[in-house]
Backbone as JSON, one array per atom type, in Angstrom:
{
  "sequence": "MLYKQSLMAGAGFILASEFLLASMGAVIKTLAQEMPNETLVFFRNFFGLIVLIPFLFGRGRAWLKSEVLHLHLVRAIAGLSAMYCFFYAVEHIKLADAMLLKFTVPVFLPLVAFFWLSERFHRHAVVALILGFAGVVLILKPGGDMNWVLLVALAGSFFAAVAKTAVRRLSRTEPAFRVVFYFALIGVCISAVPLIWAWQSPSTVQWALLLTLGPLGTLGQLCMTRGYSAAPASEVGLFTFSAVLFGAGYGWLFWGELWDWLSLVGAFLVGTAGATMLRGGSDKVRAATQDEQLAVPLLEEQAAARKTP",
  "N": [[101.53, 84.24, 146.41], [98.4, 82.92, 147.36], [97.43, 80.38, 146.99], [98.49, 77.21, 145.81], [99.8, 76.89, 142.55], [98.03, 74.96, 140.78], [96.62, 72.88, 138.45], [94.83, 70.73, 138.84], [93.83, 71.25, 141.42], [92.69, 73.76, 140.97], [90.76, 73.13, 139.01], [89.16, 71.4, 140.52], [88.12, 73.11, 142.5], [86.67, 74.86, 140.86], [84.77, 73.14, 139.74], [83.41, 72.41, 142.09], [82.42, 74.91, 142.77], [80.67, 75.47, 140.61], [78.82, 73.44, 140.97], [77.68, 74.15, 143.43], [76.57, 76.67, 142.75], [74.8, 75.9, 140.75], [73.14, 74.36, 142.32], [72.08, 76.38, 143.9], [70.62, 77.63, 141.9], [68.72, 75.63, 141.45], [67.35, 75.69, 143.89], [66.29, 78.27, 143.75], [64.59, 77.94, 141.54], [62.77, 76.16, 142.62], [61.65, 77.68, 144.73], [60.63, 79.81, 143.25], [58.32, 78.9, 142.1], [56.35, 79.33, 143.91], [56.79, 81.75, 145.16], [57.13, 85.34, 144.75], [59.28, 86.79, 142.25], [60.54, 89.17, 142.98], [60.8, 89.0, 145.76], [62.62, 86.91, 146.07], [64.95, 87.94, 144.86], [65.5, 90.06, 146.58], [66.08, 88.72, 149.06], [68.3, 87.24, 148.28], [70.21, 89.28, 147.9], [70.12, 90.45, 150.44], [71.05, 88.45, 152.25], [73.56, 88.22, 151.21], [74.66, 90.7, 151.89], [74.64, 90.5, 154.67], [76.67, 88.64, 155.08], [78.89, 90.18, 154.49], [79.0, 92.18, 156.41], [80.53, 91.65, 158.87], [83.13, 92.2, 157.96], [83.31, 94.91, 158.01], [83.91, 95.88, 160.5], [86.43, 97.51, 162.3], [87.52, 98.75, 160.1], [86.77, 101.37, 159.66], [85.26, 104.56, 158.68], [86.52, 105.59, 156.49], [86.92, 103.62, 154.62], [84.56, 103.48, 153.24], [84.36, 105.76, 151.78], [84.04, 107.21, 148.62], [84.87, 108.4, 145.37], [83.57, 107.85, 143.11], [80.81, 107.21, 143.11], [78.73, 107.16, 141.31], [79.5, 105.25, 139.45], [79.44, 102.98, 141.02], [76.71, 102.86, 141.39], [75.81, 102.41, 138.77], [76.94, 99.9, 138.31], [75.56, 98.43, 140.28], [72.84, 98.68, 139.5], [72.89, 97.51, 136.95], [73.81, 94.94, 137.66], [71.74, 94.08, 139.37], [69.6, 94.1, 137.57], [70.42, 92.05, 135.87], [70.23, 89.96, 137.69], [67.46, 89.88, 138.3], [66.51, 89.16, 135.76], [67.75, 86.65, 135.41], [66.7, 85.13, 137.56], [64.0, 85.19, 136.87], [64.1, 83.82, 134.45], [65.02, 81.3, 135.27], [62.79, 80.4, 136.59], [60.93, 80.02, 134.51], [61.99, 78.61, 132.31], [63.95, 75.77, 131.17], [66.28, 74.65, 133.59], [68.9, 74.06, 132.81], [69.08, 75.47, 130.39], [68.91, 78.1, 131.31], [71.25, 78.24, 132.86], [73.07, 77.81, 130.83], [72.77, 80.04, 129.08], [73.87, 82.01, 130.61], [76.49, 81.87, 129.98], [76.82, 83.37, 127.77], [77.65, 85.79, 128.51], [80.51, 86.41, 128.33], [80.54, 86.75, 125.59], [79.13, 89.07, 125.12], [80.76, 90.88, 126.43], [83.04, 91.99, 124.91], [81.64, 93.71, 123.2], [80.37, 95.56, 124.92], [82.65, 96.6, 126.19], [83.88, 97.76, 124.01], [82.17, 99.91, 123.27], [82.01, 101.31, 125.67], [84.56, 101.42, 126.98], [86.18, 101.84, 124.88], [87.75, 99.79, 123.82], [89.54, 97.82, 121.5], [88.45, 95.35, 119.09], [89.46, 91.92, 119.04], [90.63, 89.26, 116.94], [89.81, 86.71, 117.83], [87.63, 87.44, 119.37], [85.73, 88.24, 117.51], [85.24, 85.81, 116.21], [84.2, 84.37, 118.38], [81.88, 85.85, 118.89], [80.35, 85.34, 116.59], [80.02, 82.52, 116.71], [78.79, 82.31, 119.24], [76.34, 83.79, 119.02], [75.16, 82.38, 116.94], [74.73, 79.95, 118.22], [72.91, 80.8, 120.17], [70.74, 81.51, 118.59], [69.91, 79.0, 117.67], [69.09, 77.87, 120.06], [67.04, 79.61, 120.82], [65.26, 79.27, 118.71], [63.89, 80.9, 116.6], [60.89, 81.72, 114.88], [59.96, 79.2, 115.07], [59.33, 76.81, 117.52], [59.58, 78.86, 119.63], [60.73, 80.07, 122.7], [60.03, 82.85, 124.34], [60.91, 83.66, 126.78], [63.53, 83.02, 126.93], [64.76, 85.17, 125.76], [64.69, 87.0, 127.8], [66.53, 85.86, 129.55], [68.77, 86.18, 127.94], [68.91, 88.95, 127.84], [69.58, 89.33, 130.47], [72.2, 88.37, 130.44], [73.41, 90.38, 128.94], [73.09, 92.62, 130.65], [74.64, 91.66, 132.75], [77.14, 91.68, 131.56], [77.5, 94.44, 131.28], [77.62, 95.1, 133.99], [79.96, 93.73, 134.79], [81.84, 95.0, 133.21], [81.69, 97.5, 134.34], [82.76, 96.87, 136.82], [85.41, 96.42, 136.11], [86.12, 99.01, 135.38], [85.76, 100.3, 137.84], [87.72, 99.04, 139.35], [90.05, 100.37, 138.85], [90.4, 102.43, 140.64], [89.13, 101.76, 143.01], [89.17, 99.8, 146.01], [88.88, 96.21, 146.49], [87.02, 95.33, 148.49], [85.35, 97.54, 148.87], [84.03, 97.77, 146.42], [82.58, 95.35, 146.29], [81.05, 95.6, 148.64], [79.48, 97.94, 148.23], [77.91, 97.13, 146.09], [76.35, 95.12, 147.28], [75.05, 96.62, 149.3], [73.66, 98.7, 147.89], [72.18, 97.03, 146.3], [70.46, 95.73, 148.15], [68.97, 97.93, 149.06], [67.65, 98.86, 146.72], [66.31, 96.55, 145.8], [64.55, 96.2, 147.87], [62.46, 97.94, 147.51], [60.43, 96.95, 145.61], [59.19, 95.15, 147.31], [57.17, 96.41, 148.6], [54.83, 96.12, 147.17], [54.97, 93.47, 146.45], [55.48, 91.73, 148.5], [55.52, 88.62, 150.19], [54.78, 86.57, 152.79], [57.06, 84.14, 153.81], [56.7, 80.58, 154.16], [57.46, 78.1, 156.72], [59.03, 76.08, 155.52], [59.81, 77.44, 153.21], [61.33, 79.52, 154.31], [63.47, 78.01, 155.27], [64.59, 77.13, 152.85], [65.22, 79.61, 151.7], [67.21, 80.46, 153.42], [69.3, 78.91, 152.61], [70.26, 80.11, 150.34], [72.16, 82.12, 150.81], [74.51, 80.73, 152.0], [75.01, 78.86, 149.86], [75.47, 80.57, 147.64], [77.61, 82.16, 148.62], [79.61, 80.26, 149.34], [79.92, 79.12, 146.84], [81.0, 81.28, 145.36], [83.34, 81.65, 146.81], [84.7, 79.21, 146.36], [85.03, 79.49, 143.62], [86.71, 81.71, 143.54], [89.0, 80.64, 144.77], [89.58, 78.67, 142.92], [90.31, 80.16, 140.61], [92.5, 81.36, 141.66], [94.24, 79.32, 142.03], [95.04, 78.4, 139.53], [95.64, 79.52, 136.12], [93.05, 81.42, 134.47], [92.62, 80.75, 131.81], [93.15, 78.08, 131.76], [91.55, 76.74, 133.69], [89.09, 77.86, 133.34], [87.41, 76.67, 131.47], [86.16, 74.65, 132.83], [84.0, 75.8, 134.0], [81.81, 75.36, 132.44], [80.67, 73.1, 133.35], [78.54, 73.78, 134.86], [76.29, 73.77, 133.26], [75.88, 71.03, 132.87], [75.38, 70.22, 135.52], [73.08, 71.74, 135.96], [71.39, 70.6, 134.02], [71.21, 68.05, 135.07], [69.88, 68.48, 137.55], [67.52, 69.55, 136.48], [66.48, 67.38, 134.99], [66.17, 65.49, 137.03], [64.36, 66.59, 138.95], [62.37, 68.0, 137.55], [61.89, 66.77, 135.16], [63.09, 67.7, 132.79], [64.21, 67.87, 129.44], [66.54, 68.17, 126.72], [66.2, 69.19, 123.25], [67.48, 68.3, 119.95], [68.31, 70.59, 118.53], [68.77, 72.45, 120.55], [70.9, 71.17, 121.8], [72.92, 71.35, 119.84], [73.07, 74.13, 119.73], [73.93, 74.62, 122.35], [76.47, 73.5, 122.23], [77.73, 75.27, 120.44], [77.6, 77.71, 121.85], [79.13, 77.0, 124.06], [81.57, 76.56, 122.76], [82.09, 79.14, 121.89], [82.45, 80.49, 124.33], [84.71, 79.1, 125.22], [86.52, 79.88, 123.28], [86.81, 82.59, 123.87], [88.01, 82.38, 126.4], [90.37, 80.99, 125.86], [91.62, 82.48, 123.83], [91.42, 85.1, 124.6], [92.49, 88.27, 126.05], [94.24, 88.87, 129.17], [92.8, 90.8, 130.53], [90.21, 90.6, 129.48], [89.54, 88.0, 130.26], [89.67, 88.24, 133.03], [87.58, 89.98, 133.53], [85.37, 88.44, 133.14], [84.73, 87.17, 135.45], [83.79, 88.62, 138.12], [83.87, 87.86, 140.69], [86.45, 87.44, 141.42], [87.33, 89.64, 142.67], [87.41, 89.18, 145.3], [89.85, 88.09, 145.84], [92.06, 90.0, 146.35], [91.09, 90.88, 148.81], [91.18, 88.59, 150.42], [93.94, 88.18, 150.39], [94.76, 90.44, 151.74], [93.69, 89.98, 154.27], [95.14, 87.71, 155.02], [97.73, 88.75, 155.14], [97.4, 90.53, 157.23], [96.99, 88.8, 159.36], [99.49, 87.72, 159.62], [100.98, 89.81, 160.47], [102.61, 91.01, 163.33]],
  "CA": [[100.29, 83.56, 146.01], [97.74, 82.25, 148.48], [97.13, 78.99, 146.68], [99.45, 76.57, 144.91], [99.39, 76.89, 141.15], [97.76, 73.56, 140.46], [95.47, 72.73, 137.58], [93.86, 69.82, 139.45], [93.17, 71.95, 142.51], [91.85, 74.79, 140.39], [89.6, 72.49, 138.39], [88.3, 70.88, 141.58], [87.39, 74.23, 143.1], [85.71, 75.38, 139.88], [83.67, 72.17, 139.68], [82.64, 72.56, 143.32], [81.73, 76.19, 142.67], [79.54, 75.38, 139.68], [77.81, 72.58, 141.59], [77.0, 74.95, 144.45], [75.77, 77.7, 142.1], [73.68, 75.22, 140.1], [72.24, 74.0, 143.41], [71.35, 77.6, 144.22], [69.63, 77.8, 140.85], [67.63, 74.68, 141.68], [66.57, 76.21, 145.02], [65.54, 79.42, 143.23], [63.52, 77.43, 140.69], [61.78, 75.58, 143.52], [60.96, 78.76, 145.43], [59.95, 80.69, 142.3], [57.01, 78.35, 141.77], [55.39, 79.74, 144.93], [57.11, 83.07, 145.68], [57.43, 86.34, 143.71], [60.67, 87.0, 141.87], [61.06, 90.3, 143.73], [61.16, 88.55, 147.09], [63.82, 86.09, 145.97], [66.08, 88.81, 144.58], [65.81, 90.79, 147.81], [66.74, 87.87, 150.05], [69.65, 86.9, 147.78], [71.07, 90.42, 148.2], [70.14, 90.68, 151.88], [71.96, 87.5, 152.89], [74.91, 88.56, 150.75], [75.11, 91.83, 152.69], [74.89, 90.0, 156.03], [77.97, 87.99, 155.07], [79.94, 91.19, 154.39], [78.99, 93.11, 157.55], [81.67, 91.47, 159.79], [84.35, 92.78, 157.41], [83.3, 96.36, 158.22], [84.46, 96.22, 161.81], [87.86, 97.8, 162.32], [87.97, 99.41, 158.89], [86.53, 102.8, 159.75], [84.43, 105.16, 157.64], [87.32, 105.92, 155.31], [86.78, 102.55, 153.64], [83.32, 103.66, 152.48], [84.43, 106.99, 151.0], [84.3, 106.95, 147.21], [84.7, 109.52, 144.45], [82.89, 107.36, 141.89], [79.56, 106.58, 143.52], [77.88, 106.96, 140.14], [79.87, 103.98, 138.84], [78.89, 101.94, 141.9], [75.28, 102.79, 141.11], [75.66, 101.76, 137.46], [77.23, 98.48, 138.5], [74.49, 97.82, 141.07], [71.61, 98.61, 138.71], [73.09, 96.5, 135.91], [73.87, 93.64, 138.31], [70.39, 93.73, 139.83], [68.8, 93.79, 136.37], [70.82, 90.71, 135.46], [69.71, 89.01, 138.68], [66.02, 89.75, 138.07], [66.33, 88.41, 134.51], [68.15, 85.27, 135.61], [65.73, 84.47, 138.44], [62.78, 85.01, 136.09], [64.35, 82.78, 133.46], [65.1, 80.02, 135.98], [61.42, 79.98, 136.91], [60.08, 79.74, 133.36], [62.6, 77.76, 131.3], [64.77, 74.69, 131.72], [67.39, 75.14, 134.4], [70.12, 73.96, 132.02], [69.07, 76.58, 129.43], [69.22, 79.33, 132.06], [72.67, 78.19, 133.19], [73.84, 77.92, 129.59], [72.75, 81.39, 128.53], [74.77, 82.84, 131.4], [77.81, 81.82, 129.36], [76.91, 84.35, 126.69], [78.21, 87.03, 129.06], [81.78, 86.75, 127.69], [80.31, 87.15, 124.2], [78.7, 90.47, 125.15], [81.78, 91.72, 127.04], [83.78, 92.82, 123.96], [80.77, 94.76, 122.67], [80.22, 96.59, 125.95], [83.96, 97.23, 126.39], [84.16, 98.58, 122.82], [81.4, 101.15, 123.3], [82.21, 102.04, 126.92], [85.97, 101.65, 127.28], [86.88, 102.05, 123.59], [88.71, 98.72, 123.58], [89.41, 97.3, 120.14], [88.13, 93.94, 118.96], [90.48, 90.99, 118.6], [90.09, 88.28, 116.0], [89.1, 85.66, 118.56], [86.36, 87.98, 119.85], [84.79, 88.2, 116.38], [84.86, 84.4, 116.04], [83.35, 84.0, 119.51], [80.59, 86.5, 118.7], [79.61, 84.61, 115.55], [79.63, 81.21, 117.25], [77.87, 82.49, 120.35], [75.01, 84.19, 118.58], [74.6, 81.27, 116.18], [74.22, 79.01, 119.21], [71.73, 81.38, 120.81], [69.64, 81.42, 117.62], [69.41, 77.62, 117.68], [68.39, 77.64, 121.33], [65.82, 80.4, 120.82], [64.38, 78.74, 117.67], [62.99, 81.93, 116.06], [60.02, 81.26, 113.82], [59.49, 77.86, 115.38], [58.85, 76.66, 118.89], [60.46, 79.79, 120.34], [60.36, 80.46, 124.05], [60.46, 84.23, 124.45], [61.55, 83.88, 128.07], [64.96, 82.93, 126.69], [65.25, 86.52, 125.49], [64.9, 87.62, 129.11], [67.81, 85.34, 130.01], [69.79, 86.8, 127.11], [69.02, 90.32, 128.34], [70.32, 89.23, 131.72], [73.62, 88.26, 130.1], [73.87, 91.7, 128.53], [73.22, 93.44, 131.86], [75.79, 91.15, 133.51], [78.33, 92.18, 130.88], [77.63, 95.84, 131.67], [78.05, 95.13, 135.39], [81.35, 93.3, 134.88], [82.66, 96.07, 132.64], [81.73, 98.54, 135.38], [83.71, 96.4, 137.83], [86.75, 96.7, 135.57], [86.33, 100.46, 135.47], [85.89, 100.63, 139.26], [88.94, 98.46, 139.91], [91.17, 101.29, 138.64], [90.58, 103.32, 141.8], [88.42, 101.27, 144.18], [89.59, 98.51, 146.57], [87.93, 95.13, 146.24], [85.94, 95.27, 149.46], [84.41, 98.64, 148.65], [83.21, 97.44, 145.24], [81.65, 94.28, 146.68], [80.13, 96.08, 149.67], [78.5, 98.88, 147.68], [76.94, 96.38, 145.29], [75.42, 94.47, 148.2], [74.26, 97.64, 149.99], [72.72, 99.3, 146.93], [71.27, 95.97, 145.86], [69.43, 95.54, 149.17], [68.1, 99.11, 149.09], [66.8, 98.91, 145.52], [65.43, 95.38, 145.73], [63.55, 96.28, 148.93], [61.33, 98.76, 147.06], [59.31, 96.15, 145.09], [58.51, 94.39, 148.36], [56.0, 97.18, 149.03], [53.64, 95.54, 146.53], [55.16, 92.06, 146.09], [55.88, 90.92, 149.66], [54.75, 87.43, 150.54], [55.41, 85.96, 153.97], [57.47, 82.76, 153.54], [56.34, 79.53, 155.1], [58.62, 77.55, 157.41], [59.86, 75.39, 154.53], [60.38, 78.46, 152.33], [62.39, 80.17, 155.06], [64.61, 77.1, 155.29], [65.22, 77.18, 151.53], [65.79, 80.94, 151.51], [68.44, 80.56, 154.2], [70.39, 78.22, 151.91], [70.76, 80.92, 149.24], [73.38, 82.8, 151.23], [75.64, 79.81, 152.02], [75.31, 78.3, 148.54], [76.07, 81.61, 146.81], [78.89, 82.58, 149.18], [80.56, 79.17, 149.18], [80.17, 78.99, 145.41], [81.92, 82.34, 144.96], [84.62, 81.39, 147.46], [85.35, 78.14, 145.6], [85.43, 80.04, 142.33], [87.87, 82.55, 143.79], [90.14, 79.77, 145.01], [89.9, 78.0, 141.67], [91.04, 81.07, 139.73], [93.76, 81.68, 142.31], [95.12, 78.15, 141.96], [95.53, 78.19, 138.17], [95.19, 80.57, 135.2], [91.67, 81.32, 133.99], [92.62, 80.11, 130.5], [93.26, 76.63, 131.95], [90.46, 76.19, 134.49], [87.83, 78.51, 133.01], [86.54, 75.77, 130.71], [85.41, 73.8, 133.75], [82.77, 76.48, 134.4], [80.7, 74.84, 131.65], [80.04, 72.0, 134.09], [77.28, 74.29, 135.41], [75.22, 73.32, 132.37], [75.64, 69.62, 133.17], [74.72, 70.16, 136.82], [71.73, 72.26, 135.77], [70.62, 69.59, 133.28], [70.95, 66.96, 136.0], [68.79, 68.9, 138.44], [66.3, 69.7, 135.7], [65.95, 66.06, 134.67], [65.83, 64.76, 138.26], [63.23, 67.16, 139.68], [61.31, 68.56, 136.7], [61.78, 65.99, 133.93], [63.48, 68.54, 131.66], [65.1, 67.27, 128.46], [66.9, 69.04, 125.59], [66.06, 68.67, 121.89], [68.78, 68.29, 119.27], [68.71, 71.95, 118.18], [69.33, 73.05, 121.76], [72.2, 70.56, 122.04], [73.87, 71.98, 118.92], [73.24, 75.5, 120.19], [74.75, 74.58, 123.56], [77.85, 73.25, 121.81], [78.26, 76.49, 119.84], [77.79, 78.68, 122.92], [80.28, 76.54, 124.82], [82.76, 76.81, 121.95], [82.32, 80.59, 121.91], [83.04, 80.81, 125.62], [86.07, 78.55, 125.25], [87.34, 80.74, 122.41], [87.12, 83.81, 124.62], [88.93, 82.06, 127.48], [91.66, 80.57, 125.32], [92.26, 83.49, 122.99], [91.25, 86.46, 125.11], [93.53, 88.87, 126.86], [94.04, 88.7, 130.6], [91.77, 91.73, 130.98], [88.91, 90.05, 129.13], [89.26, 86.84, 131.11], [89.43, 88.68, 134.4], [86.29, 90.64, 133.61], [84.27, 87.48, 133.08], [84.42, 86.67, 136.79], [84.09, 89.69, 139.06], [84.05, 87.3, 142.03], [87.87, 87.47, 141.73], [87.59, 90.8, 143.52], [87.63, 88.7, 146.66], [91.24, 87.67, 146.02], [92.83, 90.97, 147.12], [90.57, 90.94, 150.17], [91.74, 87.44, 151.13], [95.37, 88.41, 150.56], [94.9, 91.47, 152.77], [93.42, 89.35, 155.56], [96.25, 86.84, 155.34], [98.86, 89.61, 155.54], [97.08, 91.1, 158.54], [97.17, 87.77, 160.39], [100.91, 87.47, 159.79], [101.61, 90.99, 161.07], [102.53, 90.93, 164.81]],
  "C": [[99.69, 82.82, 147.21], [97.58, 80.75, 148.24], [98.13, 78.44, 145.66], [98.91, 76.53, 143.49], [99.22, 75.45, 140.69], [96.5, 73.46, 139.62], [94.41, 71.84, 138.2], [93.11, 70.5, 140.58], [92.23, 73.01, 141.97], [90.59, 74.22, 139.77], [88.63, 71.97, 139.44], [87.48, 71.98, 142.24], [86.33, 74.78, 142.14], [84.51, 74.44, 139.77], [82.78, 72.27, 140.92], [81.82, 73.84, 143.28], [80.5, 76.08, 141.79], [78.44, 74.47, 140.22], [77.0, 73.36, 142.62], [76.09, 76.0, 143.81], [74.6, 77.09, 141.34], [72.66, 74.77, 141.15], [71.42, 75.21, 143.84], [70.28, 77.88, 143.17], [68.44, 76.87, 141.01], [66.74, 75.14, 142.83], [65.71, 77.38, 144.55], [64.36, 78.95, 142.39], [62.39, 76.83, 141.53], [60.96, 76.67, 144.21], [60.13, 79.62, 144.48], [58.58, 80.18, 141.9], [55.94, 78.81, 142.75], [55.62, 81.15, 145.45], [57.42, 84.04, 144.55], [58.94, 86.49, 143.48], [61.31, 88.11, 142.71], [61.53, 89.91, 145.13], [62.46, 87.76, 147.08], [65.06, 86.95, 145.73], [66.49, 89.58, 145.84], [66.58, 89.92, 148.8], [68.12, 87.42, 149.58], [70.63, 88.04, 148.09], [71.21, 90.64, 149.7], [71.12, 89.74, 152.58], [73.39, 87.73, 152.44], [75.49, 89.71, 151.56], [75.44, 91.4, 154.11], [76.28, 89.37, 156.12], [79.1, 89.01, 155.11], [80.06, 92.08, 155.63], [80.17, 92.9, 158.52], [82.96, 92.1, 159.29], [84.43, 94.29, 157.64], [84.0, 96.76, 159.52], [85.97, 96.41, 161.73], [88.37, 98.52, 161.1], [87.78, 100.92, 158.96], [85.73, 103.33, 158.56], [85.2, 105.45, 156.36], [87.18, 104.86, 154.23], [85.55, 102.75, 152.75], [83.33, 104.92, 151.62], [84.82, 106.68, 149.56], [84.03, 108.19, 146.38], [83.93, 109.11, 143.2], [81.62, 106.6, 142.27], [78.65, 106.31, 142.34], [78.21, 105.64, 139.43], [79.4, 102.8, 139.69], [77.4, 101.76, 141.62], [75.01, 102.09, 139.78], [75.88, 100.26, 137.6], [76.09, 97.78, 139.23], [73.21, 97.66, 140.26], [71.73, 97.54, 137.63], [73.12, 95.1, 136.52], [72.52, 93.17, 138.8], [69.49, 93.35, 138.65], [69.12, 92.38, 135.87], [70.24, 89.66, 136.4], [68.21, 88.8, 138.51], [65.75, 88.9, 136.82], [66.65, 86.94, 134.72], [67.15, 84.52, 136.47], [64.43, 84.21, 137.69], [62.93, 83.88, 135.09], [64.38, 81.4, 134.11], [63.7, 79.49, 136.29], [60.69, 79.43, 135.69], [60.69, 78.85, 132.28], [63.4, 76.66, 131.98], [65.96, 75.27, 132.46], [68.7, 75.1, 133.61], [70.21, 75.09, 131.0], [69.46, 77.88, 130.12], [70.69, 79.37, 132.42], [73.52, 78.39, 131.95], [73.91, 79.35, 129.08], [73.55, 82.37, 129.37], [76.16, 82.9, 130.76], [77.9, 82.68, 128.1], [77.45, 85.68, 127.2], [79.56, 87.38, 128.44], [81.63, 87.18, 126.24], [79.9, 88.62, 124.13], [79.81, 91.4, 125.63], [82.57, 92.56, 126.03], [82.94, 93.96, 123.39], [80.63, 95.9, 123.66], [81.53, 97.34, 126.15], [84.31, 98.14, 125.21], [83.45, 99.92, 122.9], [81.65, 101.98, 124.56], [83.68, 102.41, 127.14], [86.84, 101.85, 126.04], [87.97, 101.01, 123.37], [88.46, 98.1, 122.21], [89.1, 95.81, 120.17], [89.37, 93.15, 118.56], [89.83, 89.94, 117.71], [89.29, 87.19, 116.7], [87.74, 86.14, 119.05], [85.3, 87.95, 118.74], [84.31, 86.77, 116.15], [83.9, 83.97, 117.14], [81.96, 84.61, 119.36], [79.74, 85.73, 117.7], [79.12, 83.27, 116.07], [78.58, 81.34, 118.34], [76.46, 82.84, 119.91], [74.36, 83.14, 117.69], [74.01, 80.23, 117.12], [72.95, 79.51, 119.88], [70.53, 81.28, 119.88], [69.05, 80.01, 117.61], [68.65, 77.31, 118.96], [67.06, 78.38, 121.36], [64.8, 79.88, 119.82], [63.42, 79.79, 117.12], [62.17, 81.39, 114.89], [59.48, 79.87, 114.06], [58.91, 77.82, 116.77], [59.7, 77.55, 119.81], [59.89, 80.14, 121.71], [60.91, 81.86, 124.3], [61.11, 84.54, 125.8], [63.07, 83.79, 127.92], [65.57, 84.29, 126.37], [65.49, 87.29, 126.79], [66.25, 87.16, 129.67], [68.96, 85.98, 129.24], [70.0, 88.26, 127.52], [69.79, 90.34, 129.65], [71.81, 89.12, 131.48], [74.19, 89.61, 129.68], [74.07, 92.61, 129.75], [74.41, 92.98, 132.7], [77.1, 91.62, 132.88], [78.58, 93.65, 131.21], [78.16, 95.95, 133.09], [79.53, 94.76, 135.52], [82.3, 94.32, 134.26], [82.77, 97.22, 133.63], [82.7, 98.16, 136.48], [85.14, 96.67, 137.37], [87.09, 98.18, 135.7], [86.55, 100.87, 136.93], [87.22, 100.15, 139.84], [90.17, 99.35, 139.7], [91.46, 102.13, 139.88], [90.0, 102.76, 143.1], [88.99, 99.95, 144.69], [88.48, 97.48, 146.44], [86.74, 95.15, 147.19], [84.9, 96.35, 149.21], [83.48, 98.35, 147.48], [82.16, 96.4, 145.6], [80.6, 94.8, 147.66], [79.06, 97.01, 149.09], [77.47, 98.18, 146.79], [75.89, 95.73, 146.19], [74.49, 95.49, 148.86], [73.22, 98.26, 149.06], [71.71, 98.27, 146.46], [70.14, 95.74, 146.85], [68.45, 96.71, 149.16], [67.14, 99.14, 147.91], [65.82, 97.75, 145.49], [64.38, 95.36, 146.84], [62.31, 97.05, 148.48], [60.18, 97.92, 146.5], [58.57, 95.34, 146.14], [57.27, 95.1, 148.86], [54.73, 96.58, 148.43], [53.78, 94.03, 146.26], [55.51, 91.18, 147.28], [54.94, 89.76, 149.88], [55.47, 86.75, 151.69], [55.77, 84.5, 153.68], [56.94, 81.8, 154.59], [57.61, 79.01, 155.77], [59.57, 76.87, 156.44], [60.54, 76.41, 153.62], [61.5, 79.23, 153.03], [63.65, 79.31, 155.06], [65.35, 77.11, 153.95], [65.87, 78.53, 151.27], [67.13, 81.07, 152.24], [69.61, 79.83, 153.53], [70.98, 79.07, 150.8], [72.07, 81.6, 149.59], [74.59, 81.86, 151.25], [76.01, 79.25, 150.65], [76.0, 79.33, 147.65], [77.45, 82.0, 147.29], [79.96, 81.5, 149.01], [80.91, 78.96, 147.71], [81.16, 80.03, 144.92], [83.3, 82.13, 145.57], [85.4, 80.3, 146.72], [85.82, 78.64, 144.24], [86.68, 80.9, 142.48], [89.12, 81.71, 144.0], [90.56, 79.06, 143.73], [90.72, 78.88, 140.75], [92.34, 81.53, 140.36], [94.76, 80.54, 142.17], [95.72, 77.95, 140.58], [94.98, 79.28, 137.27], [93.77, 80.33, 134.7], [91.61, 80.59, 132.66], [92.68, 78.59, 130.61], [92.06, 76.04, 132.69], [89.1, 76.77, 134.12], [86.87, 77.61, 132.27], [85.69, 74.88, 131.61], [84.13, 74.48, 134.24], [81.56, 75.97, 133.62], [80.07, 73.61, 132.28], [78.72, 72.46, 134.71], [76.1, 73.84, 134.58], [74.86, 71.86, 132.65], [74.93, 69.46, 134.51], [73.28, 70.65, 136.71], [70.84, 71.27, 135.05], [70.27, 68.42, 134.19], [69.83, 67.28, 136.96], [67.47, 68.99, 137.68], [65.66, 68.37, 135.37], [65.43, 65.35, 135.92], [64.54, 65.26, 138.9], [62.08, 67.63, 138.79], [61.16, 67.84, 135.36], [62.14, 66.77, 132.68], [64.47, 67.81, 130.75], [65.37, 68.26, 127.34], [66.53, 68.36, 124.27], [67.39, 68.84, 121.17], [69.25, 69.67, 118.86], [69.35, 72.66, 119.38], [70.7, 72.49, 122.07], [73.27, 71.17, 121.13], [74.14, 73.42, 119.34], [74.12, 75.57, 121.42], [76.21, 74.36, 123.22], [78.48, 74.52, 121.25], [78.52, 77.56, 120.9], [79.0, 78.3, 123.77], [81.58, 76.78, 124.08], [83.11, 78.29, 121.94], [82.98, 81.01, 123.21], [84.47, 80.31, 125.74], [87.02, 79.39, 124.41], [87.75, 82.01, 123.13], [88.14, 83.52, 125.71], [90.32, 81.72, 126.97], [92.38, 81.69, 124.58], [92.22, 84.88, 123.53], [92.44, 86.96, 125.89], [93.25, 88.63, 128.32], [92.93, 89.6, 131.11], [90.38, 91.18, 130.68], [88.56, 88.88, 130.02], [88.95, 87.25, 132.53], [88.06, 89.29, 134.55], [85.14, 89.67, 133.61], [83.88, 86.95, 134.45], [84.74, 87.75, 137.81], [84.17, 89.17, 140.48], [85.54, 87.31, 142.41], [88.24, 88.71, 142.53], [87.87, 90.37, 144.95], [89.08, 88.32, 146.91], [92.07, 88.71, 146.76], [92.37, 91.06, 148.57], [91.13, 89.79, 151.0], [93.23, 87.62, 151.39], [95.62, 89.42, 151.69], [94.69, 90.87, 154.15], [94.58, 88.45, 155.98], [97.47, 87.63, 155.81], [98.64, 90.17, 156.93], [97.3, 90.08, 159.65], [98.64, 87.52, 160.66], [101.63, 88.63, 160.48], [101.5, 90.93, 162.59], [101.87, 92.15, 165.39]]
}
């Protein structure tokens, strides 16, 4: 094990991760008020690819050879769709709501896994589905003051569930680095196409904010990886819900965003659904909820290489 099995250390890394990712969400919300969504998605993928390029040196072309390119494409398209939906939602709804609805991904996972991988439902999954969708209904407020943009965020959760299920399928034959690299590469290529009609030259301030997306996202994923390496997901996974608190704090501080009581009850139900999945789910279900853990084998490989004379 690379990291000591410590609940306190794991919780600390998870909290740091969620703070960094919520900060990235705040930067996206700030930029989205002046820049097209297509531009933001491209730069998020572009800077992610830049971070991975140094890992290519010394690996050779064999590392890029894959017999399941179609699955890499499915994962990339689903992941990009989720990213477009999330960025759009961050722009148009409360930041805390956007962060909260990301936690419906574990609720969708059993459904996607059932239809794609023929995995059977467990009792806890049925309970989580009921609680999760009840919470979503309260947040969406159908028939009342409903914000239809929330449906876009919910669609993003579904696409994210498809992407994470694809990661599980890919992990049967593909090494971690190849999965991460192909997502970044395909993501840059696809997200570059909309720039033909949506490009907008960033100002100096916008460039400075765009440059923070890479470090915030990368450091956030690294902290998350270390958190899940330090302690079991069933113990530290609940700390991921701190993202909602961080998002609510940013929303209140910069945009004066406040929740109503229906949204608070809905948030509680969604949080309970996610906790049910983490506490009662199998190791496979918990692992699929965070595909950033693919970085763990890569880190282990690097550590072994440094120890080899």
